[in-house]
C-alpha positions in Angstrom: 33.1 -2.8 13.2 31.4 -6.3 13.2 27.6 -7.1 14.4 28.0 -9.0 17.7 27.0 -12.6 17.4 24.3 -13.9 19.7 23.8 -17.3 20.8 20.4 -18.3 22.2 19.4 -20.9 24.9 15.7 -22.2 26.1 15.5 -23.6 30.0 12.9 -26.4 30.4 11.2 -25.5 33.9 9.1 -28.8 34.0 9.4 -32.3 32.2 6.8 -31.5 29.4 9.0 -28.8 28.3 11.9 -31.0 28.3 10.2 -33.7 26.1 9.1 -30.7 23.8 12.8 -29.3 23.4 14.1 -33.0 23.2 11.9 -33.6 20.1 12.8 -30.7 18.1 16.0 -30.2 19.1 19.6 -32.0 18.7 20.8 -33.8 21.7 24.1 -32.2 21.4 22.2 -28.6 21.9 21.7 -30.1 25.4 24.0 -28.4 28.0 23.8 -29.6 31.5 24.6 -27.4 34.9 25.7 -24.1 33.2 26.8 -21.3 35.3 24.9 -18.3 34.2 25.2 -14.5 34.8 22.8 -14.9 37.7 25.6 -17.3 39.5 23.2 -20.1 39.3 23.1 -23.3 37.4 21.0 -24.0 34.7 20.0 -27.2 32.3 20.0 -25.5 28.6 19.0 -25.9 25.0 21.0 -24.1 22.6 19.0 -23.0 19.8 18.8 -20.4 16.9 17.0 -17.4 17.3 14.3 -18.7 14.9 13.6 -21.7 17.1 13.9 -19.4 20.4 11.4 -17.3 19.1 9.1 -19.9 17.7 9.1 -21.8 21.2 9.0 -18.2 23.5 6.1 -17.3 21.0 4.2 -20.5 21.2 4.8 -21.6 25.0 1.1 -21.1 26.2 -0.1 -23.0 22.8 2.4 -25.8 23.7 1.7 -26.0 27.1 5.4 -25.6 28.2 7.2 -23.6 30.9 10.1 -22.4 29.7 12.6 -19.6 30.6 14.7 -17.7 27.7 18.5 -17.2 27.9 20.8 -15.4 25.3 24.9 -14.8 25.5 26.7 -12.2 23.5 29.8 -13.5 21.9 31.8 -14.9 24.6 30.1 -13.1 27.6 27.9 -14.8 30.3 24.8 -16.2 29.7 22.0 -13.6 30.8 18.1 -14.1 31.1 16.3 -13.1 28.3 15.1 -10.5 28.0 16.8 -9.2 30.8 15.5 -9.5 34.4 12.2 -10.8 32.9 11.0 -14.3 34.3 8.8 -15.7 31.1 6.9 -18.5 32.0 3.3 -19.8 31.6 
């Protein structure tokens, strides 16, 4: 059985966070108005796990307010870690 494939997303919660993400990620990584598992729509930046971890670990130092999201395979995009709102 093959390992599951995960896709990671960052949601900027203020304009400064969006500016920082836009400088580090490609414009094609930006996804607007995406419906997630919470049935709400979010503006998300798709990124590698390495970038996801880098931003999540550095959010206080960078002064950005972000929320992490993850999708397993073709499933729904869920808040990551589950049920935890990770903002500064």
